GULOTI-150779 format. One record per residue (C-alpha): residue number from 1; z, y, x. Coordinates in Angstrom, 3 decimals. Layout:
// residues N
REC   nr         z         y         x
REC  NUM         Z         Y         X
...
// end
This chain:
// residues 556
REC   nr         z         y         x
REC    1     6.118    73.100   153.663
REC    2     6.071    69.330   153.697
REC    3     3.886    67.915   150.916
REC    4     5.422    65.201   148.767
REC    5     6.058    61.484   149.180
REC    6     4.866    59.815   152.410
REC    7     1.277    58.604   152.058
REC    8     2.086    55.007   152.976
REC    9     4.018    54.513   149.715
REC   10     1.972    56.765   147.430
REC   11    -1.502    55.855   146.144
REC   12    -4.118    58.597   146.008
REC   13    -4.376    58.416   142.229
REC   14    -0.718    58.314   141.191
REC   15     1.826    61.020   142.032
REC   16     5.257    60.658   140.411
REC   17     5.850    63.563   138.039
REC   18     8.598    66.040   138.941
REC   19     9.174    69.722   138.112
REC   20     9.875    70.213   141.819
REC   21     6.089    70.481   142.140
REC   22     6.131    73.674   140.052
REC   23     8.128    75.649   142.604
REC   24     6.149    74.191   145.500
REC   25     2.878    75.305   143.901
REC   26     4.035    78.771   142.823
REC   27     5.396    79.455   146.314
REC   28     2.125    78.309   147.885
REC   29    -0.155    80.226   145.517
REC   30     1.956    83.225   144.451
REC   31     4.401    83.512   147.344
REC   32     4.635    87.322   147.223
REC   33     4.989    87.555   143.457
REC   34     8.390    88.468   142.020
REC   35    10.062    85.307   140.772
REC   36    13.654    86.343   139.974
REC   37    15.322    89.656   139.121
REC   38    19.073    90.035   138.719
REC   39    20.658    93.458   138.949
REC   40    20.113    94.703   142.509
REC   41    18.661    91.365   143.630
REC   42    15.032    90.310   143.650
REC   43    13.378    87.131   144.937
REC   44     9.700    86.468   145.579
REC   45     8.423    82.963   144.907
REC   46     8.507    82.312   148.649
REC   47    12.128    83.491   148.722
REC   48    12.865    81.256   145.722
REC   49    11.445    78.183   147.475
REC   50    13.154    78.979   150.768
REC   51    16.527    79.425   149.047
REC   52    16.073    76.134   147.169
REC   53    15.304    74.330   150.419
REC   54    18.294    75.875   152.158
REC   55    20.686    74.978   149.351
REC   56    19.204    71.476   149.059
REC   57    19.711    70.760   152.755
REC   58    23.341    71.869   152.600
REC   59    23.949    69.726   149.512
REC   60    22.132    66.718   150.960
REC   61    24.533    66.751   153.920
REC   62    27.424    66.114   151.516
REC   63    26.123    63.655   148.911
REC   64    24.420    60.312   148.519
REC   65    21.225    59.958   146.446
REC   66    22.066    60.027   142.742
REC   67    25.421    61.789   143.168
REC   68    26.244    64.451   140.593
REC   69    26.529    68.131   141.533
REC   70    28.111    70.443   138.953
REC   71    27.608    74.175   138.367
REC   72    29.993    76.296   136.282
REC   73    28.035    79.547   136.230
REC   74    26.496    81.991   133.763
REC   75    22.780    82.830   133.969
REC   76    22.702    83.911   137.616
REC   77    20.026    83.176   140.246
REC   78    22.171    80.511   141.910
REC   79    22.089    78.313   138.784
REC   80    18.349    78.841   138.406
REC   81    17.800    77.876   142.058
REC   82    20.064    74.842   141.570
REC   83    17.627    73.432   139.002
REC   84    15.326    72.800   141.952
REC   85    17.749    72.511   144.875
REC   86    20.006    69.774   143.473
REC   87    17.183    67.318   142.622
REC   88    15.423    68.314   145.850
REC   89    18.551    67.092   147.659
REC   90    18.419    63.811   145.720
REC   91    21.301    64.771   143.438
REC   92    21.705    65.055   139.671
REC   93    22.523    68.525   138.319
REC   94    25.418    68.870   135.855
REC   95    25.262    72.368   134.344
REC   96    28.659    72.997   132.719
REC   97    29.169    75.016   129.556
REC   98    31.115    78.114   130.632
REC   99    32.690    78.342   127.167
REC  100    34.581    75.054   127.475
REC  101    38.334    74.834   127.944
REC  102    39.757    73.599   131.289
REC  103    40.675    70.288   129.658
REC  104    37.092    69.756   128.486
REC  105    35.692    70.718   131.885
REC  106    38.055    68.310   133.627
REC  107    36.953    65.453   131.375
REC  108    33.269    66.086   132.198
REC  109    33.947    66.295   135.923
REC  110    35.892    63.029   135.735
REC  111    33.270    61.257   133.645
REC  112    30.344    62.457   135.766
REC  113    32.256    61.833   139.022
REC  114    30.781    65.049   140.385
REC  115    31.016    65.343   144.170
REC  116    30.508    69.110   144.390
REC  117    31.286    71.948   141.982
REC  118    29.784    75.405   142.313
REC  119    31.780    77.900   140.262
REC  120    31.204    81.565   139.527
REC  121    34.160    83.744   140.554
REC  122    34.831    84.682   136.924
REC  123    35.540    81.042   136.038
REC  124    37.714    80.001   138.979
REC  125    40.732    79.957   136.696
REC  126    39.136    77.170   134.651
REC  127    39.456    74.846   137.658
REC  128    42.961    75.855   138.715
REC  129    45.089    72.889   139.736
REC  130    42.289    70.449   138.992
REC  131    41.242    69.314   142.473
REC  132    44.154    66.941   142.984
REC  133    43.289    65.154   139.730
REC  134    39.621    64.633   140.641
REC  135    39.445    62.172   143.545
REC  136    35.619    62.165   143.561
REC  137    35.432    65.938   143.974
REC  138    34.872    66.710   147.654
REC  139    34.348    70.475   147.603
REC  140    34.436    73.553   145.364
REC  141    32.001    76.338   146.224
REC  142    32.631    79.863   144.918
REC  143    29.594    81.841   143.770
REC  144    30.034    85.621   143.804
REC  145    27.823    87.898   141.709
REC  146    26.925    91.356   143.020
REC  147    26.541    92.657   139.447
REC  148    30.262    92.098   138.745
REC  149    32.949    94.586   139.785
REC  150    35.375    93.541   141.074
REC  151    33.616    90.454   142.419
REC  152    36.708    88.325   141.691
REC  153    38.274    89.458   138.387
REC  154    42.045    89.089   138.555
REC  155    42.371    87.988   134.916
REC  156    39.848    85.216   135.402
REC  157    41.338    83.861   138.617
REC  158    45.031    83.904   137.738
REC  159    46.486    80.578   138.750
REC  160    43.522    79.824   141.006
REC  161    45.577    80.189   144.146
REC  162    45.834    76.410   144.460
REC  163    42.046    76.115   144.356
REC  164    40.550    75.573   147.811
REC  165    37.027    76.982   147.842
REC  166    34.104    77.472   150.192
REC  167    32.103    80.690   149.885
REC  168    28.504    80.251   148.728
REC  169    27.029    81.969   151.790
REC  170    29.278    79.898   154.051
REC  171    28.055    76.765   152.273
REC  172    24.411    77.787   152.748
REC  173    25.033    78.501   156.432
REC  174    25.965    74.842   156.890
REC  175    22.401    73.741   156.076
REC  176    20.977    71.875   159.065
REC  177    17.931    73.269   160.856
REC  178    15.430    70.585   159.932
REC  179    11.957    70.346   158.334
REC  180    11.670    71.140   154.639
REC  181    12.518    68.375   152.213
REC  182     9.564    66.853   150.307
REC  183     8.873    68.445   146.905
REC  184     8.783    65.170   145.025
REC  185    10.392    61.842   144.198
REC  186     9.457    58.205   144.646
REC  187    10.405    57.261   141.059
REC  188     9.642    59.789   138.318
REC  189    12.201    58.129   136.041
REC  190    15.004    58.988   138.438
REC  191    17.643    61.147   136.699
REC  192    17.246    64.859   137.393
REC  193    20.090    66.285   135.279
REC  194    23.102    65.147   133.273
REC  195    23.903    67.292   130.228
REC  196    27.020    66.949   128.109
REC  197    27.130    67.387   124.367
REC  198    30.056    66.813   122.046
REC  199    27.582    65.558   119.447
REC  200    29.318    64.061   116.432
REC  201    32.208    62.444   118.269
REC  202    35.327    63.878   119.834
REC  203    34.433    62.878   123.395
REC  204    31.453    64.608   125.039
REC  205    28.534    62.283   125.806
REC  206    26.491    62.554   128.979
REC  207    22.741    62.789   128.375
REC  208    20.447    61.800   131.240
REC  209    17.114    63.572   131.773
REC  210    14.433    62.189   134.094
REC  211    12.048    63.969   136.471
REC  212     9.173    62.735   134.302
REC  213    10.688    63.991   131.065
REC  214    11.608    67.356   132.565
REC  215     8.084    67.790   133.967
REC  216     6.345    66.985   130.679
REC  217     8.802    68.921   128.540
REC  218     8.383    71.971   130.784
REC  219     4.607    71.788   130.341
REC  220     5.105    71.631   126.574
REC  221     7.378    74.684   126.710
REC  222     4.822    76.519   128.839
REC  223     2.069    75.798   126.322
REC  224     3.989    76.578   123.129
REC  225     5.633    79.737   124.489
REC  226     2.406    80.995   126.004
REC  227     3.903    81.388   129.476
REC  228     1.506    82.850   132.094
REC  229     1.780    84.697   135.371
REC  230     2.352    87.873   133.331
REC  231     5.381    86.398   131.543
REC  232     8.659    88.225   132.046
REC  233    11.298    85.909   130.636
REC  234    14.758    87.230   129.748
REC  235    17.561    84.688   130.147
REC  236    19.409    85.074   126.818
REC  237    19.573    81.277   126.420
REC  238    22.298    79.632   128.537
REC  239    20.866    77.574   131.393
REC  240    23.688    75.095   130.770
REC  241    22.285    74.344   127.298
REC  242    19.731    71.503   127.662
REC  243    18.864    73.013   131.046
REC  244    17.775    76.151   129.246
REC  245    15.348    74.070   127.148
REC  246    13.625    73.216   130.456
REC  247    12.588    76.868   130.812
REC  248    13.798    77.157   134.449
REC  249    10.963    74.776   135.279
REC  250     8.488    76.066   132.662
REC  251     8.501    79.750   133.660
REC  252     8.308    78.699   137.314
REC  253     5.313    76.481   136.544
REC  254     3.519    79.519   135.128
REC  255     4.650    81.701   138.057
REC  256     6.241    84.090   135.580
REC  257     9.233    86.313   136.344
REC  258    12.778    85.208   135.499
REC  259    15.017    88.134   134.509
REC  260    18.596    86.851   134.681
REC  261    21.216    88.104   132.255
REC  262    24.848    87.316   132.879
REC  263    25.995    87.959   129.311
REC  264    24.120    88.593   126.068
REC  265    24.988    92.094   124.885
REC  266    22.833    94.264   122.678
REC  267    22.629    97.126   125.184
REC  268    21.741    94.810   128.072
REC  269    19.072    92.979   126.086
REC  270    17.390    96.150   124.847
REC  271    17.629    97.751   128.295
REC  272    15.757    94.763   129.732
REC  273    13.184    94.835   126.927
REC  274    12.536    98.551   127.432
REC  275    12.706    98.716   131.222
REC  276    11.788    95.241   132.480
REC  277     8.763    94.633   130.268
REC  278    10.203    91.468   128.707
REC  279     7.596    89.313   126.956
REC  280     9.628    86.218   126.030
REC  281    13.179    85.151   125.327
REC  282    14.953    82.280   123.587
REC  283    18.255    81.869   121.836
REC  284    20.331    80.785   118.875
REC  285    20.277    82.712   115.571
REC  286    23.135    84.860   116.870
REC  287    20.787    86.238   119.531
REC  288    18.346    87.120   116.763
REC  289    21.125    88.987   114.960
REC  290    22.271    90.823   118.087
REC  291    18.747    92.081   118.740
REC  292    17.865    92.951   115.146
REC  293    21.121    94.741   114.324
REC  294    21.656    96.591   117.606
REC  295    22.012   100.367   117.614
REC  296    19.267   100.401   120.249
REC  297    16.787    98.499   118.068
REC  298    13.400   100.175   117.633
REC  299     9.773    99.169   116.985
REC  300     8.052    97.789   120.082
REC  301     4.701    98.787   121.495
REC  302     4.207    95.539   123.448
REC  303     4.391    91.978   122.043
REC  304     7.709    90.139   122.301
REC  305     8.092    86.460   121.397
REC  306    11.548    85.183   120.409
REC  307    11.967    81.409   120.179
REC  308    15.047    80.327   118.256
REC  309    16.752    77.057   117.325
REC  310    19.980    75.779   115.841
REC  311    20.615    76.853   112.274
REC  312    17.430    78.346   110.782
REC  313    17.277    82.146   111.115
REC  314    17.921    83.880   107.814
REC  315    14.986    85.485   105.982
REC  316    16.742    88.844   106.339
REC  317    16.922    88.574   110.125
REC  318    13.334    87.303   110.361
REC  319    12.200    90.299   108.312
REC  320    14.091    92.741   110.512
REC  321    12.653    91.255   113.700
REC  322     9.111    91.256   112.364
REC  323     9.524    94.917   111.401
REC  324    10.362    95.628   115.059
REC  325     7.187    93.872   116.198
REC  326     8.991    90.723   117.395
REC  327     7.337    87.365   116.705
REC  328     9.881    84.709   115.710
REC  329     9.139    81.074   116.553
REC  330    11.443    78.398   115.140
REC  331    11.955    75.132   117.039
REC  332    14.242    72.137   116.521
REC  333    15.766    69.570   118.802
REC  334    18.922    68.226   120.380
REC  335    20.381    67.785   123.834
REC  336    19.146    64.181   123.711
REC  337    15.511    65.352   123.520
REC  338    15.585    68.007   126.273
REC  339    16.091    70.785   123.718
REC  340    13.123    71.653   121.456
REC  341    11.133    68.694   120.149
REC  342     9.457    70.151   117.062
REC  343     8.038    73.616   116.423
REC  344     7.200    75.445   113.245
REC  345     3.547    76.045   114.116
REC  346     2.341    79.226   112.436
REC  347    -0.520    78.854   109.966
REC  348    -2.913    81.823   109.417
REC  349    -2.593    81.614   105.632
REC  350     1.117    82.393   105.888
REC  351     0.262    85.982   106.844
REC  352    -0.788    86.755   103.274
REC  353     2.429    85.415   101.748
REC  354     5.224    87.700   100.528
REC  355     7.835    88.276   103.235
REC  356    10.432    85.987   101.620
REC  357     7.986    83.080   101.277
REC  358     6.719    83.575   104.822
REC  359    10.277    83.564   106.152
REC  360    10.947    80.330   104.253
REC  361     7.946    78.711   105.924
REC  362     9.027    79.939   109.372
REC  363    12.566    78.593   108.907
REC  364    11.375    74.972   108.659
REC  365    11.765    72.688   111.661
REC  366     8.032    71.981   111.782
REC  367     5.945    69.413   113.623
REC  368     6.126    67.547   116.915
REC  369     5.461    69.625   120.023
REC  370     2.646    68.839   122.438
REC  371     4.779    66.633   124.700
REC  372     6.400    64.743   121.799
REC  373     5.263    62.246   119.203
REC  374     5.123    63.265   115.545
REC  375     8.565    63.444   113.941
REC  376     9.437    61.117   111.071
REC  377    11.926    61.208   108.201
REC  378    13.046    57.676   107.344
REC  379    15.329    55.709   105.066
REC  380    17.923    53.207   106.257
REC  381    15.213    50.541   106.653
REC  382    13.098    52.806   108.916
REC  383    10.523    53.385   106.160
REC  384     9.058    56.873   105.859
REC  385    10.383    58.767   102.860
REC  386     7.805    60.350   100.515
REC  387     6.373    63.608   101.865
REC  388     7.443    65.526    98.773
REC  389     9.892    68.016   100.269
REC  390    12.666    66.456    98.183
REC  391    13.329    62.902    99.368
REC  392    16.049    63.016   102.012
REC  393    16.161    60.737   105.032
REC  394    17.138    60.771   108.683
REC  395    14.975    62.623   111.193
REC  396    13.913    60.291   114.015
REC  397    12.040    61.281   117.164
REC  398    10.285    59.678   120.109
REC  399     8.112    60.667   123.039
REC  400     8.221    61.766   126.645
REC  401    11.114    64.144   126.132
REC  402    13.661    61.669   124.796
REC  403    16.625    61.072   127.113
REC  404    16.932    58.103   129.443
REC  405    20.170    57.311   127.638
REC  406    23.858    58.158   127.462
REC  407    25.577    58.002   130.844
REC  408    28.038    55.089   131.062
REC  409    27.588    54.270   127.370
REC  410    25.139    51.440   126.727
REC  411    26.447    50.808   123.225
REC  412    25.861    54.389   122.075
REC  413    22.422    54.358   123.730
REC  414    21.403    51.166   121.913
REC  415    22.593    52.584   118.608
REC  416    20.716    55.851   119.139
REC  417    17.474    53.995   120.001
REC  418    17.649    51.489   117.138
REC  419    14.188    50.562   115.868
REC  420    12.380    52.120   118.822
REC  421    13.076    55.713   117.777
REC  422    15.805    58.190   118.638
REC  423    18.095    58.683   115.660
REC  424    19.113    62.328   115.418
REC  425    21.808    61.844   112.793
REC  426    20.285    64.871   111.034
REC  427    19.141    64.585   107.442
REC  428    15.968    66.258   106.259
REC  429    12.824    66.096   104.157
REC  430     9.126    65.792   104.928
REC  431     6.810    68.299   103.254
REC  432     3.293    67.498   102.119
REC  433     1.858    69.532   105.015
REC  434     3.640    67.310   107.564
REC  435     6.393    69.810   108.371
REC  436     9.979    68.551   108.447
REC  437    12.899    70.557   107.145
REC  438    16.559    69.994   107.987
REC  439    18.788    69.647   104.937
REC  440    22.145    68.461   106.215
REC  441    23.767    67.046   109.304
REC  442    25.036    63.519   109.194
REC  443    28.682    63.196   110.240
REC  444    29.149    66.915   109.552
REC  445    28.229    68.377   112.898
REC  446    28.571    72.177   112.919
REC  447    26.024    74.326   114.793
REC  448    27.544    77.712   115.553
REC  449    25.606    80.166   117.666
REC  450    23.471    77.300   118.923
REC  451    26.519    75.302   120.075
REC  452    27.436    71.926   118.593
REC  453    30.985    71.659   117.265
REC  454    32.325    68.217   116.406
REC  455    34.497    68.331   113.296
REC  456    36.225    65.182   114.524
REC  457    37.196    66.878   117.773
REC  458    38.627    69.922   115.964
REC  459    40.458    67.717   113.461
REC  460    42.004    65.676   116.257
REC  461    43.215    68.841   117.947
REC  462    44.802    70.047   114.687
REC  463    46.587    66.801   113.874
REC  464    47.972    66.649   117.414
REC  465    50.457    69.285   116.263
REC  466    53.696    67.465   115.384
REC  467    54.100    69.295   112.061
REC  468    50.606    68.489   110.758
REC  469    50.034    65.397   108.636
REC  470    46.299    65.561   108.068
REC  471    43.295    67.863   108.449
REC  472    39.620    68.134   107.601
REC  473    37.102    70.571   109.052
REC  474    33.810    71.663   107.536
REC  475    31.110    74.123   108.465
REC  476    30.539    77.148   106.244
REC  477    27.602    79.576   106.406
REC  478    28.015    82.641   108.606
REC  479    25.551    85.529   108.738
REC  480    25.818    86.047   112.496
REC  481    26.605    82.598   113.929
REC  482    24.749    80.404   111.447
REC  483    27.823    78.308   110.745
REC  484    31.527    78.536   111.506
REC  485    34.277    75.897   111.144
REC  486    36.908    76.117   108.420
REC  487    39.979    73.876   108.427
REC  488    41.949    72.397   105.548
REC  489    45.405    71.372   106.765
REC  490    48.258    69.375   105.240
REC  491    51.669    70.125   106.775
REC  492    54.749    67.938   106.760
REC  493    57.400    68.737   104.149
REC  494    59.732    70.252   106.739
REC  495    57.046    72.118   108.668
REC  496    57.394    75.728   109.711
REC  497    54.054    75.971   111.490
REC  498    51.864    78.829   110.257
REC  499    48.344    80.072   110.951
REC  500    49.264    81.949   114.135
REC  501    51.269    79.095   115.659
REC  502    48.632    76.503   114.835
REC  503    45.941    78.690   116.404
REC  504    48.033    79.038   119.561
REC  505    48.283    75.239   119.650
REC  506    44.510    74.892   119.261
REC  507    43.673    77.446   121.958
REC  508    45.268    75.134   124.506
REC  509    43.004    72.272   123.438
REC  510    39.677    73.744   122.372
REC  511    37.070    76.178   123.618
REC  512    37.264    79.487   121.784
REC  513    34.014    78.990   119.884
REC  514    35.386    75.768   118.360
REC  515    38.439    77.425   116.763
REC  516    38.244    77.562   112.956
REC  517    37.572    80.997   111.477
REC  518    39.894    80.179   108.602
REC  519    42.775    77.740   108.189
REC  520    43.716    76.894   104.626
REC  521    46.983    75.027   104.095
REC  522    46.798    72.602   101.199
REC  523    48.811    69.797    99.614
REC  524    46.006    67.233    99.472
REC  525    42.429    66.503   100.506
REC  526    39.799    65.148    98.087
REC  527    38.996    61.548    98.940
REC  528    36.740    58.751    97.763
REC  529    38.082    55.457    96.496
REC  530    37.797    54.065   100.000
REC  531    39.888    56.888   101.423
REC  532    37.117    58.983   102.988
REC  533    37.454    62.761   102.751
REC  534    34.814    64.265   100.460
REC  535    33.620    67.071   102.682
REC  536    30.999    68.223   100.197
REC  537    33.861    69.160    97.866
REC  538    35.633    70.957   100.688
REC  539    32.513    72.980   101.514
REC  540    32.287    74.032    97.876
REC  541    35.967    75.031    97.954
REC  542    35.390    76.991   101.144
REC  543    32.502    78.924    99.593
REC  544    34.574    79.674    96.483
REC  545    37.477    80.898    98.619
REC  546    35.148    83.139   100.623
REC  547    33.574    84.532    97.463
REC  548    37.003    85.234    95.959
REC  549    38.092    87.019    99.126
REC  550    34.915    89.137    99.151
REC  551    35.475    90.074    95.508
REC  552    38.956    91.346    96.322
REC  553    37.792    93.546    99.190
REC  554    37.031    97.166    98.217
REC  555    33.421    98.287    98.499
REC  556    33.083   101.244   100.841
// end
């Protein structure tokens, strides 16, 4: 393999940081070790590096440095390899959320001006008829998965006949026979990935990560998760979500084994735990629930570490997981900070606490991780609020794993970085022990199953129906998903639209996970004197309605 940057432009005491180095090193030192397992496929670290080089060369033949390359795939080896191959080719990886609607995917492809799109066969239908509307898109590459039968599901590809694709193997075969590309970059602040989050606005925002940030964040993940060469990491966290919290690079840095998982199902997770020797996994609270409440659940003989983020896991779920011998680690972050930024570091004295009190401690958002600065909770003047666990302020963050900025949005970037800190928009408190705790989300963002749902986006989709006058959406607690959206809707006086018809309207405009669980038709919305909807009142109404419904249901 070629080393890194040519010596004539690189001083002996300063190598630009890039996670590409992690794969180079693991292939050199642990070339025969198993790197990736997926169904009937297995890759050694040498295979992993060779495949990344091959894919990178084929991509490099089709793009200019800095061009965006998109992947619409579940957790399959091709997406894992792309985390190295795309930046190795000089491109910027755009990992697309497979749960998005075609309209949302098209917007991201337009905004990112992606030159290539790699799409898993199951999701071909999401791109149907889209090529003609995306002038920047030069080629669509179909990725087939040997664990899926049939390889091209008919239901998923209906309408995809107009989609011109190149097979993945055919694409790889086009790679020129040339020396390996250097495992490094000239400028460590060059973008490595572009991640999209709906945040608190209707339009998704593009978040740029750098090689430097990805490298340092991956090292932090390696340290806090205890990754080593013996790690067997199960991919229950989507790689499209903050680049899997930088874990594609972190597990590779430790020369651990990636065990890919196409879909998170209880039987598949427990089968991997029992038969693949899984030591680590990550996921939203819903993953915690799936594992704890599965029919296959049983006490473990070997340690298993589960890192979770999003809405805090409930004390009940934490208790169930601990009873199975699973250690729960709670982290907090956002797409804008490469995923986890703070961690609820466990203190030895917590072990002697009653289970409920211990669970309450674990559910806090914690302290800054190794690669990050200490988190702050501030008032509107950027003064720290008292560390009394009661005074509420905004959580602000800074450090090596804060984004470069929002792609094509200087105004939003400047606003987010006001005062030299990244403003999360999340409201919380600071405890006397220096641990932060999230209390509410400014602008009413809903976190459901680890996914951000913008209430504004859902409201706009609802009011786009011609018979709807107004709407407000709030998040309500949900035992499995953490939170779910509920909609309050005002119809026009002559409207005939009902729940079923409105849902059909929304399915054409929103990803399935963004659809409200309940739609309540009402005559008015509570508002302040300035006309703003009082969403706190609506949340209270939603909880009362849920409680009334539960009271009416017979107890079995």
